[in-house]
N, CA, C and O atoms as a GROMACS GRO file, in nm:
protein
  364
    1MET      N    1   0.084  -0.118   0.000
    1MET     CA    2   0.000   0.000   0.000
    1MET      C    3   0.089   0.124   0.000
    1MET      O    4   0.188   0.130   0.072
    2SER      N    5   0.053   0.219  -0.079
    2SER     CA    6   0.132   0.341  -0.086
    2SER      C    7   0.075   0.452   0.000
    2SER      O    8   0.147   0.548   0.032
    3GLU      N    9  -0.052   0.443   0.038
    3GLU     CA   10  -0.114   0.544   0.123
    3GLU      C   11  -0.060   0.533   0.264
    3GLU      O   12  -0.030   0.423   0.312
    4ARG      N   13  -0.048   0.645   0.332
    4ARG     CA   14   0.000   0.643   0.469
    4ARG      C   15  -0.109   0.598   0.566
    4ARG      O   16  -0.081   0.532   0.666
    5TYR      N   17  -0.233   0.636   0.535
    5TYR     CA   18  -0.347   0.599   0.618
    5TYR      C   19  -0.454   0.532   0.534
    5TYR      O   20  -0.474   0.566   0.418
    6SER      N   21  -0.522   0.435   0.595
    6SER     CA   22  -0.639   0.373   0.533
    6SER      C   23  -0.760   0.428   0.606
    6SER      O   24  -0.760   0.440   0.729
    7LYS      N   25  -0.864   0.461   0.530
    7LYS     CA   26  -0.983   0.521   0.588
    7LYS      C   27  -1.099   0.422   0.584
    7LYS      O   28  -1.120   0.353   0.485
    8PHE      N   29  -1.172   0.419   0.695
    8PHE     CA   30  -1.286   0.330   0.709
    8PHE      C   31  -1.404   0.411   0.760
    8PHE      O   32  -1.390   0.492   0.852
    9HIS      N   33  -1.519   0.390   0.701
    9HIS     CA   34  -1.640   0.461   0.742
    9HIS      C   35  -1.722   0.371   0.832
    9HIS      O   36  -1.758   0.259   0.796
   10ILE      N   37  -1.752   0.423   0.953
   10ILE     CA   38  -1.834   0.349   1.047
   10ILE      C   39  -1.945   0.441   1.099
   10ILE      O   40  -1.946   0.561   1.070
   11ARG      N   41  -2.037   0.383   1.175
   11ARG     CA   42  -2.148   0.460   1.231
   11ARG      C   43  -2.129   0.476   1.382
   11ARG      O   44  -2.083   0.385   1.450
   12VAL      N   45  -2.164   0.596   1.431
   12VAL     CA   46  -2.163   0.622   1.575
   12VAL      C   47  -2.299   0.678   1.614
   12VAL      O   48  -2.371   0.732   1.530
   13LYS      N   49  -2.332   0.665   1.740
   13LYS     CA   50  -2.460   0.714   1.789
   13LYS      C   51  -2.466   0.867   1.780
   13LYS      O   52  -2.367   0.936   1.802
   14LYS      N   53  -2.584   0.917   1.746
   14LYS     CA   54  -2.611   1.060   1.751
   14LYS      C   55  -2.756   1.074   1.795
   14LYS      O   56  -2.848   1.060   1.715
   15GLY      N   57  -2.773   1.103   1.923
   15GLY     CA   58  -2.909   1.107   1.977
   15GLY      C   59  -2.970   0.968   1.968
   15GLY      O   60  -2.913   0.871   2.018
   16ARG      N   61  -3.085   0.960   1.904
   16ARG     CA   62  -3.150   0.830   1.887
   16ARG      C   63  -3.109   0.763   1.757
   16ARG      O   64  -3.143   0.647   1.732
   17GLY      N   65  -3.037   0.836   1.675
   17GLY     CA   66  -2.998   0.782   1.545
   17GLY      C   67  -2.849   0.753   1.537
   17GLY      O   68  -2.781   0.739   1.638
   18LEU      N   69  -2.802   0.746   1.415
   18LEU     CA   70  -2.661   0.719   1.389
   18LEU      C   71  -2.608   0.823   1.292
   18LEU      O   72  -2.683   0.879   1.212
   19ARG      N   73  -2.480   0.849   1.302
   19ARG     CA   74  -2.413   0.934   1.202
   19ARG      C   75  -2.292   0.859   1.152
   19ARG      O   76  -2.237   0.773   1.222
   20ARG      N   77  -2.250   0.891   1.034
   20ARG     CA   78  -2.135   0.826   0.973
   20ARG      C   79  -2.010   0.908   1.004
   20ARG      O   80  -2.012   1.030   1.001
   21THR      N   81  -1.902   0.838   1.034
   21THR     CA   82  -1.775   0.905   1.058
   21THR      C   83  -1.663   0.823   0.995
   21THR      O   84  -1.682   0.708   0.956
   22THR      N   85  -1.547   0.883   0.985
   22THR     CA   86  -1.431   0.818   0.924
   22THR      C   87  -1.326   0.790   1.030
   22THR      O   88  -1.292   0.876   1.111
   23VAL      N   89  -1.274   0.668   1.027
   23VAL     CA   90  -1.162   0.629   1.113
   23VAL      C   91  -1.042   0.610   1.023
   23VAL      O   92  -1.048   0.534   0.927
   24SER      N   93  -0.932   0.679   1.054
   24SER     CA   94  -0.808   0.664   0.978
   24SER      C   95  -0.709   0.583   1.059
   24SER      O   96  -0.678   0.616   1.174
   25ILE      N   97  -0.660   0.476   0.999
   25ILE     CA   98  -0.563   0.387   1.064
   25ILE      C   99  -0.438   0.382   0.975
   25ILE      O  100  -0.450   0.374   0.852
   26GLU      N  101  -0.320   0.386   1.035
   26GLU     CA  102  -0.199   0.374   0.956
   26GLU      C  103  -0.210   0.250   0.868
   26GLU      O  104  -0.250   0.143   0.914
   27SER      N  105  -0.174   0.265   0.743
   27SER     CA  106  -0.194   0.158   0.645
   27SER      C  107  -0.121   0.030   0.682
   27SER      O  108  -0.172  -0.079   0.658
   28ILE      N  109  -0.002   0.040   0.741
   28ILE     CA  110   0.072  -0.081   0.778
   28ILE      C  111  -0.006  -0.160   0.883
   28ILE      O  112  -0.010  -0.283   0.878
   29ILE      N  113  -0.068  -0.090   0.978
   29ILE     CA  114  -0.146  -0.157   1.081
   29ILE      C  115  -0.271  -0.219   1.020
   29ILE      O  116  -0.306  -0.333   1.049
   30ALA      N  117  -0.339  -0.143   0.934
   30ALA     CA  118  -0.461  -0.194   0.870
   30ALA      C  119  -0.432  -0.314   0.782
   30ALA      O  120  -0.508  -0.411   0.780
   31GLU      N  121  -0.321  -0.311   0.709
   31GLU     CA  122  -0.286  -0.423   0.621
   31GLU      C  123  -0.251  -0.548   0.703
   31GLU      O  124  -0.296  -0.658   0.670
   32LEU      N  125  -0.172  -0.532   0.808
   32LEU     CA  126  -0.139  -0.646   0.893
   32LEU      C  127  -0.264  -0.704   0.958
   32LEU      O  128  -0.277  -0.826   0.970
   33PHE      N  129  -0.355  -0.617   0.999
   33PHE     CA  130  -0.477  -0.665   1.061
   33PHE      C  131  -0.564  -0.740   0.960
   33PHE      O  132  -0.621  -0.844   0.992
   34ALA      N  133  -0.574  -0.688   0.838
   34ALA     CA  134  -0.650  -0.757   0.733
   34ALA      C  135  -0.590  -0.895   0.708
   34ALA      O  136  -0.663  -0.992   0.691
   35LEU      N  137  -0.458  -0.904   0.706
   35LEU     CA  138  -0.392  -1.034   0.689
   35LEU      C  139  -0.425  -1.128   0.805
   35LEU      O  140  -0.445  -1.247   0.784
   36ARG      N  141  -0.431  -1.073   0.927
   36ARG     CA  142  -0.468  -1.154   1.044
   36ARG      C  143  -0.609  -1.209   1.027
   36ARG      O  144  -0.640  -1.320   1.072
   37LEU      N  145  -0.696  -1.131   0.960
   37LEU     CA  146  -0.833  -1.174   0.934
   37LEU      C  147  -0.844  -1.266   0.812
   37LEU      O  148  -0.951  -1.318   0.782
   38GLY      N  149  -0.730  -1.285   0.742
   38GLY     CA  150  -0.728  -1.377   0.629
   38GLY      C  151  -0.753  -1.310   0.494
   38GLY      O  152  -0.791  -1.378   0.398
   39HIS      N  153  -0.733  -1.179   0.487
   39HIS     CA  154  -0.757  -1.105   0.363
   39HIS      C  155  -0.642  -1.010   0.335
   39HIS      O  156  -0.559  -0.982   0.422
   40SER      N  157  -0.638  -0.960   0.213
   40SER     CA  158  -0.550  -0.849   0.180
   40SER      C  159  -0.634  -0.722   0.184
   40SER      O  160  -0.748  -0.722   0.139
   41LEU      N  161  -0.579  -0.616   0.239
   41LEU     CA  162  -0.652  -0.490   0.247
   41LEU      C  163  -0.681  -0.435   0.108
   41LEU      O  164  -0.772  -0.354   0.092
   42ASP      N  165  -0.604  -0.477   0.009
   42ASP     CA  166  -0.623  -0.428  -0.128
   42ASP      C  167  -0.747  -0.485  -0.194
   42ASP      O  168  -0.786  -0.439  -0.302
   43THR      N  169  -0.811  -0.583  -0.131
   43THR     CA  170  -0.932  -0.640  -0.188
   43THR      C  171  -1.054  -0.580  -0.118
   43THR      O  172  -1.044  -0.531  -0.005
   44GLY      N  173  -1.166  -0.584  -0.185
   44GLY     CA  174  -1.289  -0.535  -0.124
   44GLY      C  175  -1.324  -0.612   0.001
   44GLY      O  176  -1.371  -0.556   0.100
   45GLU      N  177  -1.299  -0.745  -0.003
   45GLU     CA  178  -1.329  -0.829   0.113
   45GLU      C  179  -1.243  -0.790   0.233
   45GLU      O  180  -1.291  -0.789   0.346
   46GLY      N  181  -1.117  -0.759   0.208
   46GLY     CA  182  -1.028  -0.720   0.316
   46GLY      C  183  -1.068  -0.589   0.381
   46GLY      O  184  -1.072  -0.578   0.503
   47HIS      N  185  -1.099  -0.491   0.298
   47HIS     CA  186  -1.140  -0.360   0.349
   47HIS      C  187  -1.271  -0.375   0.429
   47HIS      O  188  -1.286  -0.317   0.536
   48THR      N  189  -1.364  -0.454   0.374
   48THR     CA  190  -1.493  -0.475   0.441
   48THR      C  191  -1.472  -0.547   0.574
   48THR      O  192  -1.536  -0.511   0.673
   49ALA      N  193  -1.386  -0.647   0.578
   49ALA     CA  194  -1.361  -0.721   0.701
   49ALA      C  195  -1.305  -0.630   0.811
   49ALA      O  196  -1.347  -0.638   0.926
   50VAL      N  197  -1.212  -0.543   0.774
   50VAL     CA  198  -1.154  -0.451   0.872
   50VAL      C  199  -1.260  -0.351   0.917
   50VAL      O  200  -1.272  -0.324   1.036
   51ARG      N  201  -1.336  -0.295   0.823
   51ARG     CA  202  -1.440  -0.198   0.858
   51ARG      C  203  -1.544  -0.261   0.952
   51ARG      O  204  -1.585  -0.199   1.050
   52GLU      N  205  -1.585  -0.383   0.922
   52GLU     CA  206  -1.684  -0.451   1.007
   52GLU      C  207  -1.628  -0.475   1.147
   52GLU      O  208  -1.701  -0.462   1.246
   53TRP      N  209  -1.499  -0.510   1.156
   53TRP     CA  210  -1.437  -0.530   1.286
   53TRP      C  211  -1.434  -0.398   1.364
   53TRP      O  212  -1.463  -0.396   1.483
   54LEU      N  213  -1.398  -0.289   1.295
   54LEU     CA  214  -1.397  -0.158   1.360
   54LEU      C  215  -1.536  -0.121   1.408
   54LEU      O  216  -1.553  -0.068   1.518
   55GLN      N  217  -1.638  -0.149   1.325
   55GLN     CA  218  -1.776  -0.119   1.365
   55GLN      C  219  -1.815  -0.199   1.488
   55GLN      O  220  -1.877  -0.145   1.580
   56GLU      N  221  -1.779  -0.326   1.492
   56GLU     CA  222  -1.809  -0.408   1.610
   56GLU      C  223  -1.740  -0.353   1.734
   56GLU      O  224  -1.798  -0.350   1.842
   57GLY      N  225  -1.614  -0.310   1.717
   57GLY     CA  226  -1.541  -0.250   1.829
   57GLY      C  227  -1.607  -0.123   1.877
   57GLY      O  228  -1.617  -0.098   1.997
   58GLN      N  229  -1.652  -0.042   1.784
   58GLN     CA  230  -1.723   0.081   1.818
   58GLN      C  231  -1.853   0.049   1.891
   58GLN      O  232  -1.885   0.112   1.992
   59ASP      N  233  -1.926  -0.048   1.840
   59ASP     CA  234  -2.054  -0.086   1.902
   59ASP      C  235  -2.033  -0.143   2.042
   59ASP      O  236  -2.113  -0.117   2.132
   60GLU      N  237  -1.926  -0.221   2.061
   60GLU     CA  238  -1.896  -0.277   2.194
   60GLU      C  239  -1.872  -0.168   2.297
   60GLU      O  240  -1.914  -0.179   2.412
   61GLU      N  241  -1.804  -0.063   2.255
   61GLU     CA  242  -1.772   0.047   2.346
   61GLU      C  243  -1.894   0.135   2.372
   61GLU      O  244  -1.897   0.210   2.469
   62ASN      N  245  -1.995   0.126   2.284
   62ASN     CA  246  -2.121   0.198   2.302
   62ASN      C  247  -2.099   0.349   2.320
   62ASN      O  248  -2.160   0.412   2.406
   63MET      N  249  -2.010   0.406   2.238
   63MET     CA  250  -1.974   0.546   2.250
   63MET      C  251  -2.050   0.631   2.149
   63MET      O  252  -2.089   0.583   2.042
   64SER      N  253  -2.072   0.757   2.184
   64SER     CA  254  -2.135   0.850   2.090
   64SER      C  255  -2.030   0.926   2.009
   64SER      O  256  -2.064   1.017   1.933
   65TYR      N  257  -1.906   0.890   2.026
   65TYR     CA  258  -1.796   0.947   1.948
   65TYR      C  259  -1.702   0.834   1.910
   65TYR      O  260  -1.711   0.724   1.965
   66THR      N  261  -1.614   0.860   1.817
   66THR     CA  262  -1.520   0.757   1.776
   66THR      C  263  -1.386   0.782   1.844
   66THR      O  264  -1.329   0.890   1.830
   67ASP      N  265  -1.337   0.686   1.916
   67ASP     CA  266  -1.205   0.692   1.977
   67ASP      C  267  -1.114   0.605   1.892
   67ASP      O  268  -1.095   0.487   1.920
   68SER      N  269  -1.057   0.665   1.787
   68SER     CA  270  -0.975   0.586   1.696
   68SER      C  271  -0.852   0.530   1.766
   68SER      O  272  -0.801   0.424   1.728
   69GLY      N  273  -0.803   0.599   1.868
   69GLY     CA  274  -0.690   0.548   1.944
   69GLY      C  275  -0.724   0.418   2.015
   69GLY      O  276  -0.644   0.324   2.016
   70LEU      N  277  -0.842   0.412   2.074
   70LEU     CA  278  -0.887   0.290   2.141
   70LEU      C  279  -0.905   0.177   2.041
   70LEU      O  280  -0.862   0.064   2.066
   71LEU      N  281  -0.967   0.206   1.927
   71LEU     CA  282  -0.987   0.104   1.824
   71LEU      C  283  -0.852   0.055   1.769
   71LEU      O  284  -0.835  -0.064   1.744
   72LYS      N  285  -0.758   0.148   1.751
   72LYS     CA  286  -0.626   0.110   1.701
   72LYS      C  287  -0.553   0.023   1.803
   72LYS      O  288  -0.484  -0.072   1.766
   73ARG      N  289  -0.566   0.055   1.932
   73ARG     CA  290  -0.502  -0.025   2.036
   73ARG      C  291  -0.556  -0.168   2.034
   73ARG      O  292  -0.480  -0.264   2.042
   74LYS      N  293  -0.689  -0.181   2.023
   74LYS     CA  294  -0.749  -0.314   2.015
   74LYS      C  295  -0.697  -0.390   1.893
   74LYS      O  296  -0.671  -0.510   1.899
   75MET      N  297  -0.682  -0.318   1.783
   75MET     CA  298  -0.634  -0.379   1.659
   75MET      C  299  -0.490  -0.429   1.677
   75MET      O  300  -0.458  -0.540   1.636
   76LEU      N  301  -0.406  -0.348   1.738
   76LEU     CA  302  -0.266  -0.387   1.761
   76LEU      C  303  -0.258  -0.510   1.852
   76LEU      O  304  -0.175  -0.598   1.830
   77LEU      N  305  -0.343  -0.516   1.953
   77LEU     CA  306  -0.343  -0.631   2.042
   77LEU      C  307  -0.386  -0.758   1.970
   77LEU      O  308  -0.342  -0.867   2.005
   78GLU      N  309  -0.470  -0.744   1.869
   78GLU     CA  310  -0.511  -0.860   1.788
   78GLU      C  311  -0.400  -0.904   1.694
   78GLU      O  312  -0.386  -1.023   1.665
   79ILE      N  313  -0.320  -0.809   1.645
   79ILE     CA  314  -0.212  -0.839   1.551
   79ILE      C  315  -0.093  -0.904   1.622
   79ILE      O  316  -0.029  -0.995   1.569
   80ALA      N  317  -0.065  -0.856   1.743
   80ALA     CA  318   0.057  -0.896   1.814
   80ALA      C  319   0.059  -1.046   1.842
   80ALA      O  320  -0.043  -1.108   1.868
   81ASP      N  321   0.178  -1.100   1.837
   81ASP     CA  322   0.202  -1.239   1.871
   81ASP      C  323   0.161  -1.261   2.018
   81ASP      O  324   0.192  -1.179   2.104
   82LYS      N  325   0.093  -1.370   2.043
   82LYS     CA  326   0.042  -1.398   2.178
   82LYS      C  327   0.155  -1.414   2.280
   82LYS      O  328   0.138  -1.376   2.396
   83GLY      N  329   0.269  -1.468   2.238
   83GLY     CA  330   0.384  -1.478   2.328
   83GLY      C  331   0.437  -1.341   2.368
   83GLY      O  332   0.475  -1.320   2.483
   84LEU      N  333   0.439  -1.250   2.273
   84LEU     CA  334   0.482  -1.113   2.301
   84LEU      C  335   0.385  -1.046   2.397
   84LEU      O  336   0.427  -0.974   2.487
   85LEU      N  337   0.257  -1.069   2.377
   85LEU     CA  338   0.157  -1.010   2.468
   85LEU      C  339   0.173  -1.062   2.610
   85LEU      O  340   0.157  -0.985   2.705
   86LYS      N  341   0.204  -1.190   2.626
   86LYS     CA  342   0.225  -1.246   2.760
   86LYS      C  343   0.340  -1.175   2.829
   86LYS      O  344   0.331  -1.142   2.948
   87LYS      N  345   0.448  -1.150   2.755
   87LYS     CA  346   0.563  -1.079   2.811
   87LYS      C  347   0.524  -0.937   2.849
   87LYS      O  348   0.565  -0.887   2.954
   88TRP      N  349   0.446  -0.871   2.763
   88TRP     CA  350   0.406  -0.732   2.786
   88TRP      C  351   0.317  -0.722   2.909
   88TRP      O  352   0.335  -0.633   2.992
   89TYR      N  353   0.220  -0.814   2.920
   89TYR     CA  354   0.131  -0.811   3.036
   89TYR      C  355   0.203  -0.848   3.166
   89TYR      O  356   0.161  -0.807   3.274
   90ALA      N  357   0.310  -0.926   3.157
   90ALA     CA  358   0.384  -0.970   3.275
   90ALA      C  359   0.464  -0.854   3.338
   90ALA      O  360   0.496  -0.857   3.457
   91GLU      N  361   0.495  -0.753   3.258
   91GLU     CA  362   0.577  -0.641   3.311
   91GLU      C  363   0.496  -0.548   3.396
   91GLU      O  364   0.549  -0.450   3.448
   0.00000   0.00000   0.00000
């Protein structure tokens, strides 16, 4: 990928309805995450898989705003090797 950031459109709460917003994730992180999901980010399926995961993360947090930092942190924890995470949590 040549772009520095990959953009994903998700929905966030606005009153009783929803509004659309854009989440920008560094392309290297988005591509690695898409690969973790079994896709290439360059395909429609890969982009959709990452966007759907971001939407699920947003919905889990039940926020009326988008915290892209929180979503990115969750994404990095999913990408990271489980052995590395054990070491990180042990410190």
